[in-house]
N, C-alpha and C positions, 0 to 999 in steps of 0.2 A: 727222755720225752721224745726226741726226734726219731729214735728207733721204733717207737710204737705206732707212729703215723701210718705206715703201710698196712697195718693190721686194723685200721679203723673200719667199722661196719659200712656196708654200701649205704649211700646217702649222706655220708659225711661231707662230700663236696657241696651238697645243697646247704648243710649247716654252715660251712665256711662262707658261702655266698651270702647267706642271710646274715652272718655276723659281719661280714664286710660292708653290707648295705647298712646295717644299723650302726656299725662302727663309724661310718662317715658322719651320720647324723650326731652320734655321741661325741665325735671329735669336735663338731661345731659347738655342742654344749660345753664340752671341756674347755675350749678356747674362751668362751664366755666367762666360765668360772675362773680361769687363769687371769683374764683381764680385769675382773672384779677383785682379785687378790684373795679369793676363797681357798684355792689350792695352788700348788706350784706345778711346773712342767714335769718334774720327776714324779710327783704324786699322780699326775694324770697318766703317765706311761705305766705306772705300777697298777693303777686302777684298770686301764685297758688290758693289761696282761692277765689280771685276775678275772676280768670278764670273759676273756678267751678261755681260761681254764674252766670257768663255770659252764661255758657252752659245751666244752668236751665232756664234762661230767654229766650235765643235766640234759643235754640236747636241746636247749633253748637259750636265747640270749637274755641275760638279766640287765635291766636298766642300769646305765652307768651311775646314776644318782644313788641307787641303793647300794652299789659297790663302794661308792665313796664314803657313804655313811657308815657301812659295815667296816671299812678300814679305819674309821675314826678320823678322817681328814676334815670332815664338816658335819654340822648337824643337819637334820632333815628340814628344820625351819629355815636355816640359812639358804639351803639349795631352793626351797619352794619360793621363798622371797625373791631371790635373784631370777628365777625362771619367769615369775609373773611380772617382774619389772622389765626384763629384757624383751620377752615375747608378748607382752600386753595380755597376759592370761589371768585366770583367777582360779588355779588349782589349789586344792587344800592339802594334798599329800603327794608324795612320789608314787603312790600306787595308781593315781589317775593316768589315763592314757595321754601323756604329755605329747609324745611324738605325733599322735593324730591331730591334737589340738594345734600344735605348731604348724603342721601341714595345712590345716584350714586357714590359719592366719596368713600363711605365705600365699594361699590361693585367693585370698579375699580381693586383692588388687585386680587380678585377671578377671574375677567374676564381676567386678564393678565396671569393667570396660564396656562402653556402649558398642553395639554392633555398628559396622560401617554404614554410613548413609547410603552409599551405592555399592551393594555387595558385588563381588567379582562375577558371580553366576549371572547376575542381572546385566552386568556389562557384556559378558559373553553372549547372552541371550539377544541383547540388542544388536551386537555384531552379527549374530547368525541371521536375525531378521533382515538386517541390512544387506548381507551378502546374498542371501536366498532371494530376496526381493529383487535385488539388482539383476541376479541371474535370470529370474523369471521374466523381468522387464526386457532384457536382451533377447531371451528366447522368444518372448511374445513378439518382439519387434521383427526378429529374423524369420521365425517360422510362420507367423501369420502373414507377413508380407509376401513370402514365397508361395504360401497357400493361395493368397489373394490373387497373385499373378497367375497361378495355375488355373484358378476358376475363371479368370478374365480370358485366359487363352481358350478355355472350353467354350465360352461364349463367342469368342471370335470364330471358332470352328463352326458353331451353329449358324452364325451369320453368313459365313462362307458357303455353307451348304445351300442356303437360300439364294445367295448370289449366283451360284453355279446353276441352280434350277432356273432362275430367270434368264441367265445368259444362254442356256441351252434351248429354252422354249419361247423366248419373247422375240427373237430376231424376225421371223416370218410375220407375226402379227404387227410389228412395228413397221416392216416394209409395206404390208397391205393396209396399215392403219386400222387394224381389226381391234377396236376398243373393247368389244365384248369379250374377245379371247384374252386380251390383256388383263382385263378385271377378273376373269375366271382364274388366271394364274396368280394374281394378287390374293385373291380370296382363298385359294388353296394354301399359299405360303403362309398367310396370317393365322392359320389354324394350328401352327406349330407352337408348342409351349414356349413362352418367353418373348415371342415376336410381339411387339407393340404396335408396329405399323410397317407397311411396305407399299411402295408407289413407283410408277414408272413414268418418266418424263421424256418428251421429245428433245430435239436439239435447240428448240426455242424455250426450254425450261417450262413448257406447259404440261401439266399433269394429264396423262393419257389414262392412267388406272391408279386407284387408291382404295385402301381398305375403308376409308371414309368417303362414301360415294359423293358427299356434298363438295368435295374438293376436286372432283373430276372436271377437267376443262379449265381449272384456275391456275394461275401462276404459283410457283412453289413459294411457300412462306420461308422467310429467313430464319435459320435456327438461332437459338439464343443460348448464351452462356456456354459457348463451345471452348473445349480444352482438350488436352491430350491428343493433339493431331499427329497421326502417323500415316505412312503410306507403304504398301507392299506391291510393286508392280503396277497393275492397272487398278488395284483396290485401295480405297482411302478410308481411314477410320478416324472417328473423333467421338468424344463424350459430350452430351449436352443435357440440359435440364428442361423437362416439360413444365407446363404451367402448374400442374398438381404436385410438382416437387419430385417426380420420378426421374431417376438417373437412367439415361438411355445411351447405349453404344450404337452409333450410326455407322453402317458399312455402305460404301458407295462404289459402283463399278459402271464404266462405260461399256455399252453393248456395241460391238462392232459386227459388221458383215463385210468380208473381203476388205478389211482394213478401213472401212468406211464407218464412222461413228453414226449410229442410228438413234441413240438416246441414252438415258441414264436410269439406273434402278437404285433405289435407296431402301435398306432394311434397318429397322430399329429394334434392338434387343435389350430388354430390361436387365440392369445389373444390380437392382436393389437386393436381390436375394443373396448376393455375395456378402453384403454387410451383415445380413441376418446370420449367415453361417459363421462369419468371423466372430460375431458376438457370442455365439454358442461356444466356440472354441476358447474365447477369452474366459468364459465362466468355468470351463473345465480346468484351464491353466491356473486360475485363481484358487480353486479348490485343491489341486495338487500342491500348489505353492504353500497354502496354509498347512497342509499335512506335513510337508517337509519342515516348515518352520516350528511346528509343534515338536517334531522329533528333535530338531536342532536345539530347542530350548531345554528339552529334557537332558540332552548330552551336555549342554552348557552348565546346567545346574550340577551335574555329576562332576565335571571338571572343575567348576568353581569351588566346590567343597574339597576336591582334591588338593587345591592350593590354598585353602583357608588357613591352615595351621601355620605355615611359614609366613603368610601375610600378617596373621594375627601377632606373631612374634615381632615382625617389623613394625607393626602399628604400636605395640607396647613400647618398642624401643624409640619410635618417634615421639611418643608422649613423654617418655623419660627425657629425651633431648629437649623437647619444648619446655620441660620444667627445669632446665639447666643442668640435668645430670648427664654431662658429656662423657663420663666414665663407663656408662652402661654399654655392654657388649651384646651383640646378637650371635648366639650360638645356633648355627644353621648349617648342617653338613649336607650339602647338596651340590651335584656336579652339573647345575644348570644356571640359567640366568638369575634365579632367586638367590642361588648361593653366591653368584658374583655381586649381586646387590647387597647381600649381607656383608660381605668383605669390604665393599665400597662404603657402606654405611658406617663400619667400625673405623675405617680410615678417616672418614669425614668427622666422626665424633672426636678422634684424636686431634685433628687439626682445629676443630671448634674449641676443644678444651685449651689448647695452646693459645688461640686467638682471644679467648674469653679472659685470659689473664691480662692481655694488653687492653682489652675492651673496657674492663673495669676501671682501668687507670686513666685512660685518655679519650675514649670514645672513638669517633670515626674520623679519619684524616685521609687526605690525598696528598701523595708524595712519598717516594721510597725512602728518602733520607730521614724524614720524620719518623716513619715506621721503624727504621733500623735503630734510630737513636732510642726510641721507646722500648723496643724489644730488648735492647742492652740494658736499660734502666728505666722500667715503667713508672717508678716513683719520682723521677727527676722533677725538681721543683721549678725548672725553667718554664714548664707549662702554665704555671701560675701568673707569669707576666714578668718581663724584663725590659730594661732600656738597653738597646743594642745600637751600634753603629751599622748602618745597612744602606744599600743603594736600591733605589726604586725606579723601575722601568715601566712606563706606560705606553701603549700603542694601540691605535685604532685607525679605521679606514675613513678616508675622506669621500664624502658623496655617498656613503652606505645607505642612508635613509631613502634618498631618491632611487637608488638602485633596488632596494627591497620593495619599494612601493610599485615598481614597474615590472618585477619578475614574479614568476610562480614560486610558491613556498618551497617547493622541492629544490629549485635552483638556488634559492637563498641559503637553504640549510647546507646543501653540497658545497657552495662557495665558502661559507663560514667554517665548516669542518676542515676543509684543506688549509684555510688560513690559520686556524687555531693549531692544527697539526705542525705547520711550518714554525709558528711562534713558539710552540711548546718545545720542539726539538732544539731550536736555537738557544732558548733560556736554560734548558737542562744541559746542553753541551757544555756551557761555560759555568756550570756549577750553581746556577740559580734554581728557584722553584716557582711554579705558577701559582700565584695566591688565588686568583679567581678570574673568571671571564664575566664581564658585564656587558650585555649587548654584543657590539662588535670590538669592545676594548679588552685588552689583555693586561693584567697586572703582574709583573714579574719582580721578585725580590732576590737580592744577593747579599750574603753576609749573615743571614739568619735563615733557619735555626742553626745551620752549620757555618761557622765563622771562618772566612778566609781573608787574609791580609789584603789581597789585591781585589777585593769585591768590586771596587769602582771600575777598574780596568775590565774585569770580567763582564760587567754590565754593558759597557760601551761596545766591547767586542761582540757581545751577543746581539746588540742592536744592528751592528754592521752585517753580522751573519743573517739576521732576520731580513734586512733589506735586501741583501744579495739574493736569498733564496726566493723572496717575493718577486724580484725583478725578473728572475729566471721563469718563474711560474707564470708571469704576465705575458711572456712571449709566446707561450704555447696554449695558455688557458685564458683566464678572465683578466682583462686589462686593469680591472680594479685592484688587483693584488699589488700594483705599483703605486697606488694611492694611499699608502700607509705612512703616517707620521709617528715619530717616537719622541717622548720627553723623558729625561733622566735627571734625577737629583739624588744627592746623598746627604746623610745626616743621621741624628739620633732618632730612632723610632721605638714605639712600645710594641713588643711581640709577645704573643702568648695565646692561650686557649680562651676564645671569646665567644659568647653566645648565650643560649639558654639550655635548660635541660632537654628541650625538644630538638634543638639543633646547635651543635658546637662545631667551631673550626678554628684552626690555627691560622692567624693573620697578623698583619702589622698596621698600626695607626700612627699618625703623627704628621708634623709639618712637612716632612720630605715627601709623604705620600700626596699631600695636597699640592705642593709645588710641581712634582712630576706630572700630575694630572693637568695643571695649568700649562706647563711647558708643552705637553703633548697637544694641547689645543692650539698653541702657536706654530707647531710644526706643519709644514706643507707636505704634499705627496713626496714620499722618498726621503724626507729629511729627518735628521737626528738633532734635537735641540737639548742642550745641557745648561746647567747653572754654573755660576762661579765656584761653587763648592766642588763640582766635578772637575772643572778646569784646574783648580788649584792642586788637586791630587795627581792629575795626569799631565801636568805642564812638562814639556820636553819631549813627549812621545805622541802628542796629539796635535793635529792641525785643524784650526778653527777659522771661523768668520764671525766677527763681533756683530751682533745685531743691536738695534736701539734698545735702551732700557725699557722694561715693561712694568706696568702697574698690575700686580696680581691680586685677585680677591683674597682677602685673609692676611695680606702683608701691608703694613703701614708705609713702607718705603719701596720705591721701584727697585727692581732686581736686574742684574746684568744677565743677558742671555746669549748664548753662542751656538752657531751651527757647526756641527762636526763635519770636517771635510775628509780626514783620514786619521788612522791611528797606526803607529809604528810598533814592531814587536821589541820586546825586551829579551835580553839573553836569558834572564833568570825567571821568566814567566813560564809556569807550567799549567798547561790546560788539561 
């Protein structure tokens, strides 16, 4: 058989490719038949070999089902029944195009997927509009501002020409007090386009010549709404507004003769046309911007559809994940960010799958030790509730209420976060866990869920470490850190998974929790108050000061309380 392969007719490679493509589909069907017990693995291999031989003889692939029936491994009815059940089809015989029908079923899910609410082409279009608009805005600001300045300088030049005209021709008439000649000069200058007014004054600010003849001989009116004052040598400029709203650039020069001032000349040039020209330029820029935006949108649509396929695959994968199918993989062979995203997505699904195994058993918890225990044995019954010997530590800040009322919320939150950080580190350092934060209070527990024989000693040492770190923090930061009191009690508590379906947490309840809370209320700033139960365990290594017996809410008899002064190390204590 193998010796004949080199002499196959041209086109045989296409037959093999077609066979391999069909063979993959048939292998899937074969696996279904093996799983259902209709055929065996050996029978499947034989059928596939026979199918290959038929391909060589006839030049076309024969459906695997017909080969299996021909070999007598199963009846057609058995195969049709199994295909309909597995692929949810309704074929009547193996002659039907089963492969095409199966392909349609596989594609049904993708076809049912809704289009994204915000397509990527739309997002790219919005980005393009934003970038182009921002660019046009900057261009509009820079270019038009420069153009406005250039036009302004042109107006200044026009005004300077008039000033030079008066400077050259008004000296003699001013010396001779020739009012007629001065008014002739003003009349000639006023005929220049853009000149709104021109007048000449003597040294006593009396108008000698004016384009408005009614003002001749009158004192000069004070200019209104003056702005943008500048000077250049003997020339002075400013902008002001006339009563009719016109914007005028006023140019003033002192006329000298042999260094002796003879009078002043004022020329007013309209600058309203500048705004008109700038408005026309803005219209042109807007039109060009809209054209660029249109082209940008077209390119955005093209690029958006260029990326639609991989994003659709990621969307399908996301829906699978949201439905709890964490084993779904994204097959995306790309050497860009989308390829990296697909890889990261697959890694995320793998982690979610592992975490979901824990999540189904215990819900959400805080605390690495609890998580490690559940990872080791998710079905551990201790989550259902146990009575355990444990030590409870309560700590809160004296004067916190008045502090929080007098400070900004940001300061209060920053102070609390640092305080909780110090408290958490101290509790975790000595093998406890932080049960909860309530306001400014911290509840730490030692002995559960991880039991340690010296949990009482650990709790007291954690309290000392807590006070030590808070004292250090108070020297460089907030003095209130030194105002923390601590209460500690030990005894039997009930520990377990407590809460509702909406919120569950691992916590402890019991008399020791209540007593520790009350002892904490007795502690003053920087003090650690313990009960007789704690002292009994640590007798010999702890220095205390006995306090008056206290009546505590929830207790029928007064209890003995003690202030801890110091605790000594034991040679066999391991932290």
